[in-house]
C-alpha angles and dihedrals in degrees: 000000000000116000115262102229116212122184111222134186095322108010128292128324133179146159113282112251093006107070096335098080138143089257094052093046090052089050090051089049093052091045089055089045092055092046095053091046088053089054090055097259104111114139093027130131117271128193120219124185136156147201131244096267125126110298092349091140090052094047090051092048086052090055092043090055092055097044090050090050088057094056100265123136104231122213104197120190114239094231143350107326132188113255093240089055089053093047092051093046088063090061095040093050091045088237128167087240144299143265119216120193101207140116090206108202100356125121116286095259092063132093128192145203115206124181129203132191130231089278093056087249129131113268111257122247097263091050090052091053089051092051091050090049088054098053110115136208113272093252088062095055117117122201140159129219111270097227092050092047092049092046091053095044100252090117121040118189109208144155112255094183102093094053091051092047091053091048097054090043084067092053103046133028099244092175091059089054092044090053094047097086095228122162104225128189115201125200110191092172093231087295146113095299092070112131097001102113094039085056095045099045103034121121097043141083093273113097122211124200120185131200128188087025103147125082112267119156091195090064097217119210092029136060093230138349093264114135099235135086133314089028091057097044094102091052094048089053090050090051091061094041091053094040087233119176093226144354117231115201131195125187119233096281094032098237092110126058139198134189131217115195126228089268093055093254117142113242101214125233093254093053091046090052093051090047091050089051091047091049092056096041103040107021100035095030095225126150132205144106125308117219119198135170115239090253097065134077132314086209085086092063088052091051089047091057093045094051098031097239125134122252121209128198125210140169121279117287138046090262081079100030098050097052091049092048090055093044093053099031086236126204092219139355131192155144142230090258093075097262117133132175127197135211109254093041134062116302090248133096116278119184093181095057091038093056092046088054090051090052088049090051090055092047098048093045098038088223132129119236091258090050092048092053091050091048090051093053090049089052089050097044094231143058118242126211128198143179141160137205122203120197126188107239130188113241091227091062095050096094092053092050093044091053090049091051093043089058096050113105102164115185090199138022122196087345095307124117116249107227101180142001118219121198101180091119116354122331116313114184106197112210134212095253091058090261126117148202119223129195117186142150115242117251093212107035139035089259137123114212128206117191136173142179124188141156092233111073095198089063097057097085095038090052092050092051089049089052091050091049094052087051091050093242098117 
């Protein structure tokens, strides 16, 4: 039987050589070609890029052969390329969209197929369903030989980096960061972010040191290229060893970011999002809506009140965040996974720009990451605590677990009153202190996630245990 391909939170991912095969990548490409043609974009340009995973270049070529056979002019990146560069290239080339061969933060044995629209944004849920419906059987796939298509001009191999570098240079004062004399450790997680900060910040007083900066699709010293502990533990220790001022972290395809402070302590994704919003609102004096997934921090609502800007909550994934950013001309959009997008750029996650903004926040305030976080809590009048537990969960048990969580109507969790239950994406139990407990199934992996945020540190683990009990996992 042919694989039934389903697009999750951010496209399709599968295990290489099992369901993620050349045949299935070609099927996805033809589904995307048919979708674009139905949108009146047949014969347009299309951007295709890839990460550093096993056979990623060859999978990208396979997709290019199919798109070229369907009348699209393919712009294929000349090598592994960060996801935000690919997304921006769709706009810069005036393309109908983009295909990105990447499994992002997944384990090393996975491959992925992401799609972007003409704005460089994630395709919305309705569009993803239309692409799924257009995916053909393998015997219906049409493709052209790569060398022939390149020779006759249907495929162009090119470097999208210079246009992206010019673009971010208009958004952040890179020269100010270069002159600041910071000691920066960069953790690119063996991925597409290798070399980027050295290239952007060379020639000034700021010094950049990289680790894990050669391609290795096995991702040694981490379980996966996801910018959270324990995957970043080596980088955090190295930060202290080198007496670096900050550790900048990029996930495997460089669309997500992480921060380690000067003490080797991980600054979690919710804290980083609040600091990014504070930077734009207070330091840069900008105003505009904040878009957040329901799995990220309540600190954003507090910042919205302080700076009189609206805050919008969406389901998890940039297929929800991107469209809402465009609808509201949002200042910033982001999610709990460490992906943030910014007005003035494409409505898609950008770990390179986000990390540059964080450096600029340090330079303009003269504060270290730890000092910035303390200053943020002083501004908000409270300290916020967060944690998450991921549990692998067989798909066949999902209906039973879903029914169990559906039936849960707790009046209290860990001794705190439940004031609301939000079912926008998963099950979010809002607590009396403004914190929350969220239970949801991953859209990209067979995993159930339990998250919480609260202003009482002693409640974090009891809340997580309560969530696991509700899901039948404890």
